[in-house]
N, C-alpha and C positions, 0 to 999 in steps of 0.2 A: 596617562593612564594605561596601566599594563592589562585590564582586565578587558576582553572583548564586547561583553554586554554594557559596560560603560562607553566604549569606545560607539557602537552602534546607536546607544541613545542618545549620544551628544550629537551623533552625524545627523540624525533625523529628528532631533527634538524640534525644529523649527518647520518641519514639512507636514502639512495636514492631509491626511489621506483622502481620498475621494473615488467613487466608483462611476465617475461621470464621464470616463473617456469611453470612446467608442471600442469595442470589443475587436481585436485582431481577428478576422475572418480565418486565418490560419488555426487560430487558437480554438480549443473545443469549449462549446458553448457551457459546459456546466463550471469552468474554471473561473475562481474568483479574480476579476482583473485588479491590480493595484496600482497604486498612484507611485510617482516618482521616488518616493522615500524607498522602496524596494532597490531601486537600482543606487541608492545611496547607502543602504544597508549592505548590500552586496560588494560595492567598492571599497566599504570599510573593512569588510572580512577579506578581501584579496591583499589589500594593504596589511593586514594583520598576519595572513600567510607568509607575506614577502618579509615583512619584519623579524619574524621567526626564524625564515629559511637562511636569511644573513647572519645569524647568530648561530645556524646549526651545522653539522659536520658531515661531507659528503663520505658516502661508503657503498660497498657493493655487499647487498645482504641476499642471504638464503631466500628464496620464495616461500619456503615451507614453514620458516621461522615468525611470517608476519601474518596479522590477523586484521580483519576488516575494522571500519570504525564501529563501534557498539552502536552509535548514534544514527549510523546510517540508516534512513527509514525506507530506500528501495527495495521493494520486494521483488521485483522483475528487472533483469538486465537484458537488454536487445541483444539478442544471440547474433544477427547478421552483422549489427553494428561491432559488435565484440570482434566478429570473426574478421572484418574489414581493418579492424585496429590491429589485430593480430597477423595479420598478412602484411600491414605497413611495417611493424614493429619486425617481422622476418627479414624484410627488405632493405631497410635503411636503420634500423634499429630505434631505440627509446630515444625521441629527442628531448623528452623532459623528466628527469627522475622523480619520483614519488616523494612524498613528503610522510615521515613517519615520527612515532615517541616511542620510546622504549618503557615496557612493562612487564616488569620482573625478568624471565628469560626469553620474553619476546618482542615484538613491535607491534604498535597500531596503528592503521592508515589514517593519516589526517586528510590527505589528497592524492588522488591517484588509485582509485580502487580499479576503474575499469582497466587502467594500464596494468595493475597488477593480476587482474583476472586473465589479460590476454597474455600475459607470461605464463599464467597457469595452463592457458590453452595450447600454448605451444610447447610446453614440457620443458621450459627453460629452468634452470636450476638457481639462477642469480637474478637479482635486479638491481640497478642503481638506485638509491635512495638518498636523503637529506634527513638525518636524524636531529631532531630539535626537542627541545622542553616545551610541554605544552598541558596546561591544567585540563581539568574534565571539563569546567565550564566553557573553556575556548573550544575544546572538542565538540561540545555539545550545540553552541551556536553556530561554529563554523558550518558544521554539517546542514544546520539550520536553513541559513541564509543561502548557501550554496545550492541547495537544494529547492526551496520554495520557487527559486528563480528558474529553473527549469521546465519549457513547455512540456517535455516528455515524461514529467514525474506525476504520477496520478494523484487525485485529490486526497484518496484516501492513505496514500504514502506521505504526502505533505502533513497530513494531520497527525501521523504517528511522530513525525518529527518534531512538528509543535508542540504535542503533549509531554515528549523526552524532556524539551529545551524549556518547558513553562517556567519551571522554578529558577530559573534565572533572570527572571526578570520581577520587579516588585509587585505589579499586578498585571492584568490582562489589557488594560487600557496603553500602558507602557510600552507591552508587547507588541500592540498593533501598531503603534508608531514608529516602533524601530525596523518593522517589517513594512511600513508604507502601505498597509492596510487598514481599509476602515474596519470599526469594531464589529460591525454586522459580518464583513467577508471574514474576519478571524473568528467569529461565533460558529459560522456555518463549517469550519473544519473541526470546532469542537463537536459538533453533532453526531460523528461518528461513535465517540465514545458511549452514546445513549443508544447506541443500536443492540439489539438483542445479540447474545453469544453466537448464535447460530450464523447469524450474517455476518460478523466480525470474522469468524474462524474461515469463513469462505474467500471473504476478502483478503486475508494474510495470502492466500494462494492465488487468487485472482484480483487483484485491487482495482481493476479497469471495470468491474462490473457497477459501481455507483459514484457518480458524481455527488460535490456538495450539495447541490440543490436537490437532489433526490434523495440525499441522506436526510437532509433538515425536513424534507415533507414528511419522510418514514417516521421520522421521531414525533413532529407533530399529532401525526395521526395516531401513533400508538398511545401517545398520552390521552389521545381523546377518546379511545374506544377500549385501552385497558387490555383484559385477558382476553377478550374475543377479538381486539385485534392482533395480539400476538399470536393467537393460534392460528388467524387468516395469514398473517405475515409467514408464519412456518409453512403454511399449505403451499401458497403462491410462489414461495423464494426458489424452488426447484426451477419453475417456468422462467424466471429472470437469469438464471445461471444456465439454462437451454438457450435463452436468446428468444423463448415464445414469449415472454411478456416484457416490453420495453422497459427502462429502469424509470424512465418518467411518468409512466402509468401505474406503477407498483403501487404507491402509496393509496392512489383512487380504488385500486381493485382491492388492495386491503380494508378500506373503509366501506366498499359495496358489499363485500363477502360478510364484513363483521355484521352489519346491519342485517342483511338476510338471515344469518343465523338465528340473530338474537330474535327476530319477529317471528321466525319459524319454530323457535323454540330448540333448535337444534344447535347447541354450544359445542359440537365436535368432541364430545365425550368418547374417549378410549382411541382417538385417534392419534396415529404416530408417523413421522416420516424419518428414514434413516437413509443419508446419500452414502455413494460408495464414488471411488475415483479410481483411474487409471493413471499414476502420475500425478500429473498438477491438474487434469482436466477430469471434471465429472463424469462418469460413465453411465450413470441413473440412478434410480433411488426406489428403495421399496416403502410402501406405504401399507399402513393398517387402521382399519375401522373396525367399526361392529359388523358390517356386511361383507367385507371383502379384504384380501390379502392381495395387494398388487405389487409386482415386478416391473420397472420400466427399466430397458437397458438401449442406449443409442446403438442403431444399426451400425453406424461407423466403427463403434467400439468393438463390434463382434468378428471373430474369423469364422470361417465355416465350420472349424473343428468345434469351437467353442458352442456356437449353435446347437451342433449335433449335439453334443455332450448335455447342454442344457435341456434339449427336449428328451434325451435319453434319463435323465434325472427324472424328470416330469413323470415321464411314463412308468418309470419304475414306484414312482411315488404314489400315482393313482391308479395302478392297472388292477384290473377286477380280481379280486382274490377267490379262488375256489371254496364253496361252502363245505364244510364236514358233515 
């Protein structure tokens, strides 16, 4: 069978998924535990990479002509671990070439994106690589099984990979079997796609904010409370981002605020919240409602000069104007 999807399905067809295993204490509590089928899927994927490599051509490629895997779900690469890898490469060289495929005038990474990023960090112009032929289907599923198996990948990033690869399976039941997951575990990852856009936009930059269980609880709460719930979620989300509201309490807080607003007749008319960022980190937010216009900025994000400038601007805006 040449298609990796068929290999994965055949490899795991006789394995029943279960969530009955005791979770490893080193894993995050929100991570979905998987059955041995996940190990089978990963083994099949690794065999597929080895098979493709054996038919490939070794080459020295220019770092700048290489592109990341478009199915790579990882949003955040650990900078300290990349630095360690870069130092290792500087000292002893690259122990294992990356694996790529040719796409037009460039190359796409199949395996070894961290090694490629470490080379860029070092400012190296060339990197050893094995060039192979690989279909889009192989690329998608190889990225999926490799990344789902990693403990340091967030639930949100796994969900991105799963959604991108869903079309490679006949249905979600067979997809769950191929990944060694229970169907409930798989559907927990799909909950992310039902979250409001403002949450998913933030998760693209900070994927660690919500685990799969929290995402599923939020979706259920929003379905129950409709527009009132969405308004409450929008108002409370900055507190989750800042760390003031734990992700596990977010859904309950949405429900409580939605019920409170509904019972008091206050539906939050005219209220808006706009977040602003300094790089990837949220620096604060601007809230406007019928009675107030509030700007919140994290103290740690401000320099003394910036604080002085903000105070000067406010002073000019609201200084007493002489009467004519």
